[in-house]
One Martini backbone bead per residue (centre of mass of N, CA, C, O) as a GRO file, in nm:
protein
   80
    1MET     BB    1   7.176   2.589  -6.400
    2THR     BB    2   7.340   2.542  -6.684
    3LEU     BB    3   7.513   2.371  -6.911
    4ASN     BB    4   7.720   2.594  -6.961
    5ASP     BB    5   7.799   2.630  -6.666
    6ILE     BB    6   7.908   2.345  -6.633
    7LYS     BB    7   8.124   2.355  -6.851
    8HIS     BB    8   8.286   2.587  -6.724
    9ALA     BB    9   8.343   2.441  -6.456
   10VAL     BB   10   8.490   2.195  -6.577
   11ALA     BB   11   8.725   2.359  -6.714
   12THR     BB   12   8.852   2.424  -6.410
   13LEU     BB   13   8.946   2.151  -6.365
   14SER     BB   14   9.130   1.911  -6.282
   15GLU     BB   15   9.233   1.609  -6.379
   16SER     BB   16   9.137   1.457  -6.122
   17GLU     BB   17   8.852   1.585  -6.114
   18ARG     BB   18   8.762   1.482  -6.390
   19ALA     BB   19   8.794   1.184  -6.327
   20GLU     BB   20   8.591   1.183  -6.094
   21LEU     BB   21   8.352   1.287  -6.258
   22LEU     BB   22   8.348   1.061  -6.466
   23ASP     BB   23   8.299   0.832  -6.269
   24PHE     BB   24   8.030   0.943  -6.169
   25ILE     BB   25   7.876   0.954  -6.441
   26GLU     BB   26   7.908   0.641  -6.506
   27THR     BB   27   7.712   0.563  -6.247
   28LEU     BB   28   7.478   0.676  -6.372
   29PRO     BB   29   7.172   0.652  -6.455
   30LEU     BB   30   6.973   0.637  -6.707
   31ALA     BB   31   6.743   0.801  -6.852
   32PRO     BB   32   6.448   0.758  -6.952
   33LEU     BB   33   6.287   0.714  -7.232
   34THR     BB   34   6.079   0.821  -7.437
   35LYS     BB   35   5.857   0.714  -7.654
   36GLU     BB   36   5.949   0.892  -7.889
   37GLU     BB   37   6.254   0.817  -7.871
   38ARG     BB   38   6.223   0.515  -7.916
   39VAL     BB   39   6.090   0.540  -8.192
   40ARG     BB   40   6.311   0.705  -8.332
   41ARG     BB   41   6.540   0.496  -8.291
   42PHE     BB   42   6.400   0.260  -8.431
   43GLN     BB   43   6.360   0.398  -8.705
   44ALA     BB   44   6.661   0.447  -8.759
   45PHE     BB   45   6.733   0.150  -8.762
   46ILE     BB   46   6.548   0.061  -8.991
   47ASP     BB   47   6.667   0.251  -9.202
   48SER     BB   48   6.957   0.129  -9.192
   49VAL     BB   49   6.875  -0.152  -9.279
   50GLN     BB   50   6.741  -0.074  -9.554
   51GLU     BB   51   7.014   0.054  -9.668
   52THR     BB   52   7.206  -0.228  -9.619
   53MET     BB   53   6.974  -0.414  -9.727
   54THR     BB   54   6.827  -0.637  -9.897
   55PRO     BB   55   6.526  -0.773  -9.948
   56GLU     BB   56   6.634  -1.064  -9.921
   57GLN     BB   57   6.777  -1.027  -9.648
   58ILE     BB   58   6.529  -0.941  -9.490
   59GLU     BB   59   6.359  -1.194  -9.542
   60GLU     BB   60   6.560  -1.392  -9.417
   61ALA     BB   61   6.554  -1.266  -9.133
   62VAL     BB   62   6.252  -1.296  -9.080
   63GLU     BB   63   6.239  -1.601  -9.109
   64ALA     BB   64   6.442  -1.667  -8.883
   65MET     BB   65   6.272  -1.524  -8.653
   66ASN     BB   66   6.004  -1.719  -8.714
   67GLU     BB   67   6.137  -1.957  -8.618
   68ASP     BB   68   6.150  -2.237  -8.455
   69TYR     BB   69   6.311  -2.308  -8.135
   70ILE     BB   70   6.471  -2.608  -8.015
   71GLU     BB   71   6.618  -2.756  -7.781
   72PRO     BB   72   6.808  -3.003  -7.738
   73TRP     BB   73   6.796  -3.310  -7.604
   74ASN     BB   74   6.948  -3.405  -7.286
   75GLU     BB   75   6.971  -3.697  -7.124
   76GLU     BB   76   7.211  -3.645  -6.918
   77GLU     BB   77   7.056  -3.432  -6.733
   78TRP     BB   78   6.842  -3.680  -6.619
   79LYS     BB   79   7.052  -3.845  -6.485
   80PHE     BB   80   7.150  -4.040  -6.177
   0.00000   0.00000   0.00000
């Protein structure tokens, strides 16, 4: 059965059957992406960031991500 066969079969379903099918599809786990697809999607994201941010904004974001962050110590959590 091809995808087109499935589409034609779905087109013949009643409204309630389509709703049931949609509920079923939404519960299915997503198929894992291939390494190539993960890389392609990540590269597309990087490209969109570079198109929408100035070099200064990118540098500021990189610096912020590279800073150490330490949760403030709350003495009250350790008192008995």
